[in-house]
Every structure is written in C-alpha cells, then in structure tokens.
C-alpha positions as CSV (number, residue, x, y, z in Angstrom):
1,M,1.9,14.3,39.8
2,P,2.7,18.1,39.9
3,N,5.8,19.3,41.9
4,A,4.5,19.0,45.6
5,G,7.9,20.1,47.0
6,L,9.7,23.3,47.3
7,G,10.4,23.8,43.8
8,G,7.0,25.1,43.1
9,W,6.9,27.8,45.8
10,P,8.5,30.8,43.5
11,A,5.9,30.3,40.7
12,R,3.0,30.2,43.6
13,R,4.3,33.3,45.5
14,A,4.6,35.2,42.1
15,L,1.2,34.5,41.1
16,M,0.0,35.9,44.7
17,S,2.2,38.9,45.0
18,P,4.3,39.4,41.9
19,G,5.7,43.0,42.5
20,R,6.5,42.6,46.4
21,T,10.3,42.3,47.3
22,A,11.5,38.8,47.8
23,L,15.3,39.3,48.3
24,V,17.5,42.5,49.2
25,H,21.2,42.2,48.8
26,D,23.7,45.0,48.7
27,G,20.9,47.4,48.2
28,R,19.4,45.6,45.2
29,S,15.9,44.1,45.5
30,T,14.5,41.3,43.6
31,T,10.5,40.9,43.2
32,Y,9.0,37.6,43.4
33,A,7.8,37.8,40.0
34,E,11.8,38.4,39.1
35,L,13.0,35.6,41.4
36,A,10.4,32.9,39.8
37,E,11.4,33.8,36.4
38,R,15.2,33.6,37.3
39,V,14.5,30.2,39.0
40,H,12.8,28.8,35.8
41,R,15.6,30.0,33.6
42,L,18.2,28.5,35.9
43,A,16.5,25.2,36.1
44,D,16.1,25.0,32.4
45,R,19.8,25.6,31.8
46,L,20.7,22.9,34.6
47,R,18.4,20.3,33.2
48,A,19.8,21.1,29.7
49,A,23.2,20.3,31.4
50,G,21.9,16.7,32.5
51,V,20.6,17.6,35.9
52,G,17.7,15.5,36.7
53,A,15.5,13.8,39.5
54,G,17.6,12.8,42.4
55,D,20.9,14.2,41.1
56,R,22.8,16.8,43.7
57,V,23.3,20.5,43.2
58,A,25.9,22.1,45.2
59,Y,26.4,25.6,46.1
60,L,29.6,27.1,47.5
61,G,29.4,30.7,48.7
62,P,28.3,33.3,51.2
63,N,24.6,34.3,51.4
64,H,23.7,35.7,47.7
65,P,20.4,35.8,45.9
66,S,22.0,33.0,43.5
67,F,21.9,30.7,46.7
68,V,17.9,31.1,46.7
69,E,17.9,30.5,42.8
70,A,20.0,27.7,42.7
71,M,18.3,26.1,45.5
72,F,14.7,26.5,44.1
73,A,15.9,25.6,40.6
74,A,17.3,22.2,41.8
75,H,14.1,21.5,43.8
76,A,11.9,22.2,40.5
77,L,13.9,19.6,38.9
78,G,13.5,17.0,41.4
79,A,17.3,17.2,42.4
80,I,18.9,17.3,45.8
81,F,20.4,21.1,46.9
82,V,23.8,20.7,48.8
83,P,24.7,23.9,50.5
84,V,28.6,23.8,51.3
85,N,30.3,25.6,54.2
86,F,32.1,28.3,52.2
87,R,34.8,28.3,55.0
88,L,36.0,24.9,54.3
89,T,39.3,24.0,52.9
90,A,39.8,22.4,49.3
91,P,40.0,18.7,51.2
92,E,36.9,19.3,53.0
93,V,35.0,20.6,50.1
94,D,36.3,17.4,48.2
95,H,34.9,15.5,50.8
96,V,31.5,16.7,50.5
97,L,31.5,16.8,46.9
98,T,32.5,13.5,46.5
99,D,30.5,12.0,49.2
100,S,27.4,13.5,48.1
101,G,28.2,12.9,44.3
102,A,27.4,16.3,43.5
103,W,26.7,16.6,39.4
104,A,26.9,20.3,39.3
105,L,28.5,23.2,41.4
106,V,27.4,26.9,41.7
107,Y,30.3,29.1,43.4
108,A,31.3,32.4,44.5
109,P,34.2,34.7,43.5
110,S,35.7,34.2,47.1
111,C,35.7,30.3,46.9
112,A,37.8,30.4,43.5
113,R,41.0,29.4,45.0
114,V,39.2,26.4,46.7
115,V,37.7,25.4,43.5
116,R,40.9,25.4,41.6
117,D,42.3,23.1,44.3
118,L,39.6,20.5,44.2
119,T,40.6,16.9,43.1
120,A,37.2,16.0,41.9
121,A,35.0,19.0,40.9
122,P,31.6,18.3,39.4
123,G,31.1,17.8,35.6
124,V,29.0,21.2,35.5
125,V,30.7,24.2,37.3
126,V,29.1,27.6,37.2
127,A,31.1,31.0,38.5
128,L,29.2,33.8,39.9
129,A,32.0,35.8,38.2
130,D,35.3,35.3,36.4
131,P,34.7,31.7,35.4
132,A,37.8,29.6,34.3
133,P,38.1,27.7,31.4
134,G,35.5,25.1,30.9
135,E,32.9,26.9,33.4
136,H,30.0,28.8,33.0
137,D,29.2,32.4,33.8
138,Y,26.3,32.4,36.0
139,E,24.4,35.5,34.7
140,T,25.0,34.7,30.9
141,W,24.2,31.2,31.5
142,L,21.0,31.7,33.4
143,A,19.9,34.4,30.9
144,G,19.9,31.8,28.0
145,G,17.2,29.7,29.7
146,S,13.5,29.3,29.0
147,A,11.4,31.6,31.4
148,E,8.8,28.8,31.1
149,P,8.1,26.9,34.2
150,V,9.7,23.4,34.6
151,E,7.1,20.5,35.1
152,V,8.8,17.7,37.0
153,P,6.9,15.3,39.4
154,V,8.4,15.6,42.9
155,H,6.9,13.9,45.9
156,P,6.9,15.4,49.5
157,D,8.9,12.4,50.8
158,D,11.7,12.8,48.0
159,P,14.8,14.4,49.3
160,A,15.5,17.8,49.1
161,F,18.5,18.6,50.9
162,I,21.9,17.0,52.0
163,L,23.3,19.4,54.8
164,Y,26.6,18.2,56.3
165,T,26.9,18.4,59.8
166,S,29.4,20.8,61.3
167,G,32.0,17.9,62.1
168,T,32.6,18.7,65.9
169,T,32.9,14.8,66.7
170,G,34.6,13.8,63.4
171,R,34.2,13.7,59.8
172,P,31.0,15.5,58.6
173,K,28.0,13.3,57.8
174,G,25.3,14.2,55.4
175,A,21.9,14.6,56.9
176,V,19.1,14.2,54.4
177,L,16.1,16.5,54.7
178,T,13.0,15.6,52.5
179,H,10.7,18.4,51.2
180,A,8.1,17.1,53.8
181,N,10.7,17.7,56.7
182,V,11.2,21.2,55.8
183,V,7.6,22.0,55.0
184,W,6.7,20.5,58.1
185,N,9.4,22.5,59.9
186,T,8.1,25.9,58.4
187,Y,4.4,24.9,59.6
188,N,6.0,24.7,63.2
189,L,8.0,27.9,62.9
190,L,4.8,29.7,61.9
191,V,2.7,28.1,64.5
192,G,5.3,29.5,67.1
193,V,6.3,32.8,65.5
194,D,3.9,35.4,64.1
195,V,5.7,35.8,60.7
196,T,3.7,37.9,58.5
197,S,3.7,39.1,54.5
198,T,5.3,42.3,55.8
199,E,8.2,40.9,57.5
200,R,11.6,42.0,56.9
201,T,13.9,39.2,57.8
202,L,17.4,39.7,58.2
203,V,19.4,36.7,57.2
204,S,23.0,37.2,58.3
205,A,23.7,33.8,59.5
206,P,24.9,31.7,56.7
207,L,22.4,29.8,54.6
208,F,24.4,26.5,54.6
209,H,23.2,26.7,58.3
210,V,19.9,24.8,58.7
211,A,18.4,27.4,61.0
212,A,19.3,30.5,58.7
213,L,17.6,28.2,55.8
214,A,14.8,26.7,57.4
215,Q,13.8,29.2,60.5
216,T,14.4,32.4,58.6
217,L,14.6,32.4,55.0
218,L,11.8,29.8,53.9
219,P,9.2,31.0,56.4
220,T,9.9,34.4,55.2
221,L,9.4,33.6,51.5
222,V,6.4,31.4,52.1
223,K,4.6,34.4,53.6
224,G,5.3,36.8,50.9
225,G,7.9,38.8,53.2
226,A,11.4,40.1,52.2
227,A,14.5,38.3,53.3
228,V,17.5,40.6,53.6
229,L,20.7,38.8,52.6
230,T,24.1,39.6,54.0
231,S,27.4,38.0,52.7
232,T,29.1,38.4,56.0
233,W,28.5,39.1,59.7
234,D,29.4,42.7,60.9
235,V,27.9,44.1,63.9
236,D,27.9,47.7,62.6
237,Q,26.4,46.4,59.3
238,V,23.6,44.8,61.1
239,Y,22.8,48.1,62.9
240,D,22.8,50.0,59.9
241,L,20.2,47.4,58.2
242,V,18.1,47.2,61.1
243,E,17.8,50.9,61.2
244,R,17.8,51.6,57.1
245,E,15.5,48.3,56.2
246,R,13.5,48.5,59.0
247,I,14.3,44.7,59.9
248,T,11.7,42.9,62.0
249,L,12.8,39.7,62.5
250,V,16.5,38.2,63.1
251,F,17.8,35.0,63.7
252,G,21.4,34.4,65.1
253,V,23.4,32.0,67.4
254,A,24.4,33.2,71.1
255,T,27.8,34.9,69.8
256,M,26.2,36.8,67.5
257,F,23.8,38.5,70.1
258,A,26.6,38.9,72.3
259,D,28.5,40.8,69.5
260,L,25.6,43.2,69.3
261,A,25.3,43.8,73.0
262,A,28.9,44.2,73.6
263,S,28.9,47.0,70.8
264,P,28.9,50.9,71.8
265,R,25.8,51.4,69.6
266,W,23.7,49.0,71.7
267,Y,22.3,51.8,73.7
268,T,21.7,54.2,71.3
269,A,20.7,52.4,67.9
270,D,17.2,52.4,66.8
271,L,15.8,48.9,67.1
272,S,12.2,50.0,67.1
273,S,11.5,47.9,64.2
274,L,12.4,44.5,65.6
275,R,9.6,42.5,66.7
276,H,11.5,38.8,66.8
277,L,14.8,37.9,67.9
278,L,15.2,34.0,67.5
279,C,18.1,32.4,68.8
280,G,19.5,28.7,68.3
281,G,22.4,26.8,67.9
282,A,23.5,26.2,71.5
283,A,22.3,26.8,74.8
284,V,21.9,30.8,75.5
285,P,23.2,32.2,78.6
286,E,20.2,33.7,80.5
287,P,22.2,36.8,81.3
288,L,22.4,37.6,77.7
289,I,18.6,37.0,77.2
290,R,17.7,39.5,80.0
291,A,20.0,42.1,78.4
292,Y,17.9,42.0,75.4
293,Q,14.6,41.8,77.5
294,E,15.8,45.2,79.4
295,R,16.5,46.7,76.1
296,G,12.6,46.0,75.4
297,L,13.2,43.3,72.9
298,T,11.4,39.9,72.5
299,F,14.1,37.3,72.7
300,C,13.1,33.7,72.1
301,Q,15.3,30.7,72.1
302,G,14.5,27.4,70.3
303,Y,16.3,24.0,70.0
304,G,16.7,21.8,67.4
305,L,19.4,20.1,65.3
306,T,20.1,19.9,61.4
307,E,18.4,16.4,61.5
308,T,15.1,17.9,63.1
309,A,14.9,20.5,60.2
310,P,15.8,22.1,62.5
311,G,12.9,23.1,65.1
312,A,12.2,20.7,67.9
313,T,11.0,23.1,70.6
314,M,10.1,26.7,70.2
315,L,9.6,29.2,73.1
316,E,6.7,31.7,72.1
317,A,7.1,35.6,72.5
318,G,4.5,35.5,75.1
319,E,6.1,33.3,77.2
320,S,9.8,34.8,76.7
321,V,9.9,36.5,80.0
322,R,8.2,34.3,82.3
323,K,10.2,31.2,80.8
324,V,13.8,32.9,80.5
325,G,16.4,30.2,79.6
326,S,13.8,27.8,78.5
327,A,13.9,26.7,75.1
328,G,10.1,26.1,75.1
329,P,7.6,23.2,74.8
330,P,7.8,20.8,71.7
331,V,6.8,22.4,68.4
332,F,3.5,21.8,67.5
333,F,3.9,18.8,64.9
334,A,6.7,16.9,66.8
335,E,7.2,15.0,70.1
336,V,10.3,15.4,72.6
337,R,11.2,13.1,75.2
338,V,14.1,13.2,78.0
339,V,15.1,9.7,78.7
340,R,17.6,8.0,81.3
341,A,20.5,5.7,79.9
342,D,18.1,2.8,80.1
343,G,15.7,4.5,77.9
344,V,12.8,5.2,80.7
345,D,11.7,8.8,80.6
346,A,13.2,10.9,83.4
347,E,11.4,12.7,85.8
348,V,10.5,16.4,86.0
349,G,13.9,18.2,86.4
350,E,16.0,15.3,86.0
351,P,18.7,15.3,83.0
352,G,18.5,12.8,80.3
353,E,19.0,12.5,76.6
354,V,16.6,14.6,74.5
355,L,14.6,12.5,71.8
356,V,12.6,13.7,68.8
357,R,10.1,12.2,66.8
358,G,8.0,13.9,64.2
359,P,7.6,14.6,60.3
360,N,10.3,17.2,60.5
361,V,13.0,14.4,61.6
362,T,15.4,13.3,59.0
363,P,14.9,9.6,57.3
364,G,18.9,9.3,57.9
365,Y,22.3,10.2,56.7
366,W,23.4,10.3,52.9
367,R,24.6,6.7,51.8
368,D,25.6,5.8,55.7
369,P,23.1,3.3,57.0
370,V,25.3,2.5,60.0
371,S,25.1,6.2,61.2
372,T,21.4,6.2,60.4
373,D,20.6,2.9,62.4
374,A,22.5,4.2,65.3
375,A,20.9,7.6,65.3
376,F,17.3,6.1,66.1
377,L,15.9,4.1,68.9
378,P,12.6,1.9,68.4
379,G,9.5,3.8,67.3
380,G,11.4,6.5,65.4
381,W,12.7,8.5,68.1
382,F,15.9,10.3,67.0
383,R,18.8,10.5,69.4
384,T,20.0,13.9,69.6
385,G,23.1,13.4,72.0
386,D,21.9,16.4,73.9
387,L,21.3,16.5,77.5
388,G,18.1,18.3,78.7
389,R,15.3,18.4,81.5
390,F,11.7,19.1,81.2
391,D,10.3,21.5,83.9
392,A,6.9,21.3,85.7
393,D,5.4,23.3,82.8
394,G,6.5,20.8,80.0
395,H,9.4,23.4,78.8
396,L,12.8,21.7,77.8
397,H,15.8,23.1,79.3
398,V,19.0,22.1,77.4
399,V,21.7,21.3,79.9
400,D,24.5,20.1,77.7
401,R,25.9,17.9,75.0
402,L,26.3,14.4,76.4
403,K,29.9,14.2,75.2
404,D,30.6,17.7,77.0
405,M,29.5,16.5,80.2
406,F,32.4,15.7,82.6
407,I,33.0,14.0,85.9
408,S,35.0,15.8,88.7
409,G,35.6,14.0,91.9
410,G,32.4,11.9,91.2
411,E,30.3,14.8,90.4
412,N,28.7,15.4,87.0
413,V,29.7,18.7,85.9
414,Y,27.7,20.6,82.9
415,P,29.9,23.2,81.1
416,A,26.8,25.0,79.9
417,E,25.9,25.8,83.6
418,V,29.4,26.9,84.4
419,E,29.3,29.1,80.8
420,N,26.1,30.6,82.4
421,A,27.5,31.6,85.5
422,L,30.7,33.1,83.7
423,A,28.0,35.2,81.5
424,E,26.7,36.8,84.5
425,H,30.2,38.7,84.8
426,P,29.6,42.3,83.0
427,A,33.3,42.0,81.4
428,V,32.5,38.3,79.9
429,V,31.2,38.4,76.4
430,E,31.3,34.9,76.0
431,A,32.7,31.6,77.7
432,A,33.4,27.8,76.7
433,V,34.3,25.2,79.2
434,V,35.8,21.7,78.8
435,G,36.9,19.1,80.9
436,V,40.6,18.3,81.1
437,P,42.4,15.5,82.9
438,D,43.4,15.8,86.5
439,P,45.4,13.5,88.7
440,R,43.4,14.1,91.7
441,W,39.8,14.5,90.4
442,G,39.9,12.7,87.4
443,E,38.6,15.7,85.4
444,V,38.3,19.5,86.3
445,G,37.0,22.4,84.3
446,R,39.2,24.5,81.8
447,A,37.4,27.9,81.0
448,F,38.1,30.1,78.1
449,V,36.6,33.4,78.5
450,R,36.2,36.4,75.9
451,Y,36.2,39.9,77.7
452,A,34.7,43.1,76.3
453,E,37.0,45.7,74.8
454,G,37.8,47.3,78.3
455,G,39.0,44.0,79.7
456,G,38.2,42.1,82.7
457,P,39.0,40.5,86.1
458,S,42.1,38.5,86.9
459,R,41.8,34.6,86.5
460,E,41.7,34.6,90.4
461,E,38.9,37.3,90.5
462,L,36.9,35.3,88.1
463,R,37.2,32.0,89.9
464,E,36.1,34.0,93.2
465,F,33.0,35.5,91.1
466,L,32.1,32.0,90.4
467,A,32.7,30.5,93.7
468,A,29.6,32.7,95.2
469,R,27.6,31.1,92.2
470,L,28.5,27.5,91.8
471,A,29.7,24.5,94.0
472,K,33.3,24.5,94.4
473,Y,33.8,21.4,92.2
474,K,32.0,23.2,89.2
475,V,34.5,26.2,89.4
476,P,37.1,25.9,86.7
477,V,40.5,25.0,88.0
478,H,42.0,26.5,84.7
479,V,41.0,30.0,83.3
480,E,42.2,31.5,80.3
481,V,41.5,34.9,78.4
482,V,41.3,34.5,74.8
483,G,40.5,37.0,72.0
484,A,38.0,34.6,70.2
485,L,36.7,31.0,70.4
486,P,37.1,28.6,67.6
487,R,33.7,27.8,65.8
488,T,32.2,25.9,63.4
489,G,30.5,27.2,60.3
490,S,27.1,27.4,62.1
491,G,28.7,29.1,65.1
492,K,29.1,26.5,67.6
493,V,32.3,26.4,69.7
494,R,34.8,23.7,68.7
495,K,35.2,22.1,72.1
496,S,37.3,19.4,70.5
497,E,40.1,21.8,69.5
498,L,39.8,23.4,73.0
499,R,40.3,19.9,74.6
500,R,43.7,19.3,72.4
501,L,45.0,22.6,73.6
502,P,47.9,21.9,75.9
503,L,47.7,23.3,79.5
504,P,50.2,26.4,79.8
C-alpha cells in the first residue's frame, strides 16, 4: 500500500507545481520542488537514525520552514508528529516528551536553554543552529540525506499527530489525530472557504496550535498556495506583510484581531488584498466582528477544538453579515448536536452541551483510555464541554465553557455574554469574566479589562455602561483594569489563573 497519509503531499504537489512558492519566511521563499526534496532528505536521515512507523518525532520552536519539513518527513515514515508549545518550561516539555515517548526532537535556537534543562531528552536531538555535543546540526544533517522519496505504507486511519491540549483545566492530554481526521478537516475547510491556488496565507498563529496547522497551513499547501510564516506575533509586522506580500487569508484568535483593530495603523493600512479573515479559539465579541465588517473585510467565525481537527462549524463568507456572531452551521462532513444534561436535544435557542460526530473527530487521547471513555457518549458523540445553542436557521452560537458558567442568586451567568457587552465600550480592547465566591449571592462576576492606549472609564462608569445592557445579576461586582490577560499557547485566556487571584 502506498503512503495514503499526509507524508505524500509534498511530492504530489511538487509534480503539479514544482516552481510555485510553497513557503515564505523572513523574506526567503521555498518552492514546492525544494520543499519536497528537503522533506525526502530529512525523512531519509530520520529513518537512518531509527525512526519508523508509529514512532514519535517532536518539534520545539516558533513557526519556521523546518517545522513543515519535520512534519512531512515524520509522516512520510509513518511516524507521529508531536508539535510542542515553545512557551512551555522545561518540566512541562519533559511531560510532553515523556508522555508521548518521543524518539526524536528538532528544536529552535530560542529553545536551547529549555532543551539543556530536560531530564529525559529523546535519543535523537537535532538543533536548527548551534548544536550541543551529541546533537545534530539541522542543515548539515538534512543535506546528507538521500533526495529519493521514501516509500512507507501509511493508512489513513494511522495516527498522524499527538497535539497536547492547552491544559486550562489541568495537566495537558495528548489528543490523537489520524491522517484521515486531518484530511477530512481539510475537505471541510475547502468546502466552507474558497481557498485558491493563488492564496497568500499569513500563518502567524503558532503552528503547534491545531487551527494554524489545519485551518491555514495544510489547506493552503494542498491547493498549491503560499504560506507566509512568521515566528512571532507582532502587529506592525502583520501590517507590513499584508501590504508587501499581498496576503489574502489570515487566521487568528480574537485577541490577535483585537490588537490589529486597536493599532493606529488600522484606518490607513492597505488591506485591499485580504479576502478571508478566519477567527476561532474562543467566542468572538460581536463588536469586534462588526469593526472588521465596517472596514469592508469579510470576517468569518468558526468553532472547533483540537479534538475535532479542529473544524466543527463554519460561517461562510456570504453569511458573515446576516449571521454576525454565529459560529455557523456544522461543517459539511460532520454532525453537531446541542443537548441538555439528560442527553436530550435542546430546543432552538436553549443552551446545552455541544456534541460533535464525524470523520474529523479524534479516536481518543494518547495512552489515556479513562479520558477517552469520558469524552464520548454512545454513538460516537464527542463531548466538547462547551455550551452552545442553535438558532432557527441551524447556526451554532457558542455561549461559553460549561465550567465557566456560574450561578449568581440562582441565575445562570455566561461570562461570554458579559465579555461581549464589555467589548461594546470603545475603550475596551478585550475582557475576561470569571465567577468568584460571594457570601450573599453564592457567586458574582469579576471582570478583567484591558483598555486601549488612551485609557478608559472608571470601574463604576464601566459598571453603569453594563447596567444599561445587562440584567443586574450579570453585571460584575468586581472590575479590574489590567495590562494583559494570561493566555495559553493557543491564545485562550487562562481563566483558572484569574479565578485564583485574590480580591483586592
């Protein structure tokens, strides 16, 4: 059987469009022919070092062409690729490498100190620069490999990735995604978004995050477009790249789009090349979506999780104005339900837990049958842990995380609704709300807000602003102005950290 997984993509694409640009990074371009050759050479070196089908190859570092090369080289061998959050500490990286049983590690210079502090480094360690004794230099090592394609049978249902969840509720778990999971997600994305062979996609969200990987990079490469990789998130750099590279597609989380809209360049930058703005990772405040629409940009929100590879719903461009705030209907090749606590389907407009079933859904967690069993209901329905509701048109509206909802005076409060109201204030760049104990009401809201550079209203003025928009029990009792919100590597707010902060 030939390689029916992702590992065959570079060679196939190189046959179709060898001279077309595949990757751009720091002003340097890589064609599809060059990418395929480098993947073949790296796969040959990994195989010679003992990497085979089912082994794990880890990558630690910011976005870089070597991430793409290591991923495809691992898949060419039938190995499992493990992208590691480069913001983690050495003990956290140790957990990922040990839990996954990584055989090989490729790492960037910025992560050298973390690698030196590991207690259980893999047997094969490859440094992009300045290797330590016993390590391989990436370019030298790769150049010594054979340029002939590696022929290893890979089945679509074989594991392709172990992606460690952000750990907002505890120690990260490794979600397994098969080749088929990711391919079906690519189909779903291409059905919902008109990605073309001339796409110039900005990949500035970190590639260890499933949305950057599977919603932007892979669909762009399968179509023969160019992926413009950035190693960091910088607002001015993004504006520069959009203008210079004529970027057509951007994915980001809400905070990234909020930063762009808060920049002084927002009103003057040339954004005429942009065709698609895709946002996910958390519920997006409607005022932020409308700000982009008023700028003449098509802003589409989707919904999904690492475990759904990630797309579960997608709002198509043609519906982005009429259904603003909606995460869209289920993607083409998946099913979504909203259910009550007893498992019965909720009525239209009634909040309930979101369930997903389809060929894009994970088979489970790496070597964790207990978590896997807990994540599924009979019939193969994956429990997302998110609260959502369907409207009369069958579009999903994400309400909140189940664990984030709190009860104040017997009434359910959904923090995302309060955050959405806070975002309506022109001075508020972003906000996060959590429930905190209260002797009278059981729980009350505590809001953390970040203002634009010019500052914003006083706490009481902001509460008065909310009182005109929300029921009294929803208005946070505590309001705090902060310079930044703590976030996971995928851009989600670490609300567990906010809950632990003592009240002033």
